[in-house]
N, C-alpha and C positions, 0 to 999 in steps of 0.2 A: 291306612289306619289313622284314626283321629289321635292327635297329640294330647298328652296329659296336661291338665290345667289345675294341678293341685296347689296347695297352700305354699309349697316351697319350690314351685317351678321356676326355672331359670336362675337358680341360686348356686350353681356349681362353683363359681369363683368367688361369689360374694360371701357365702357361708362356708368358707374353707379355712382351716387353721394351718399355719406353718408348722413344720415338723417340731420345732422347739417349743411351740405353744401348746402342744398336745398334752393330755394327761388331766389329772384331777385339778379342779380350781380350788383356790385357797379359801379358808374359812372367813377371812377378812372381807372377801368379796360377797359372801353370802350374808354375813351378819352386819354389813354396813347399813346404817339407818339414814333415811332422807327425811328432811322436814318439809312441810308444806311451804311453797314459795321458792324452794331451792331449784336451781337449774341443773338438769341432768342430760347426759349424752346417752342416746340409745345405741348400744353397741351389742349386737346379737351374739350370744354364745351358742354356736351350732350344736354343741354336745348335749345341751339341755333343751328339750322340746317343750316342757311345761312352762307356761307363762311367756312364751316367745311371741313378740309382736310380728306383724307382717313385714316382709322384706322392704317395703317402700319406706318404712320408718327408720331403717338402719342408717346410722350416721347423723340423725337429726337431733336437735336440741329441744328439750321440752321442759315444762315447769310442773313440779309435783303438786297435785291438788290435795290428795289425802292418801291414807293407807287403807287397803282393803284386804284384810287377812294377812297373808304373807306378801302380797303384791302391792303395787302402788298405782294409783290413777294419775296419769300424766297427760297434760294438755300439749298437743303438738300442732303448730301452725303449718298448714299445707296450702300454699297459695293464699286465697282469701278465706278459706275455711279453717276452723279450729277443730281438731279431732281430739276426743278423749279416748285414750287407750289404757288397758290394764296390763302392766308389765311387772314381772318378778325381778328382784334385785340382781339376779345373775346377768341380766341383759342391760343393766344400767351402769353408768360410771359418772362420778362427779364431774361437772363441767367447769373448766377453768378458762377464763378469757385470756387470750394471748394479747399482750400489750406491746405495741411497737415503741421502741425506745430510740 
């Protein structure tokens, strides 16, 4: 039998929450706004399917271009190419650069 090649194939460990992370997400995560030019981390929340980017973008840092309805257009560099993806704020987190002291 032919194996499945769906949108979430091979994501069993990647899109899994730890037991203490499960449950409803907070309102601050949903209502957080991002400005154009701001760097964001794409951190997929597996409980919300709407506005979920492809698994290849999980853990990548992108730059917000603009807002599209409830979602954001984000530029992500992948090798030599720059991809524009549409992501809802549940799957984004503000990116903070770690400084070596």
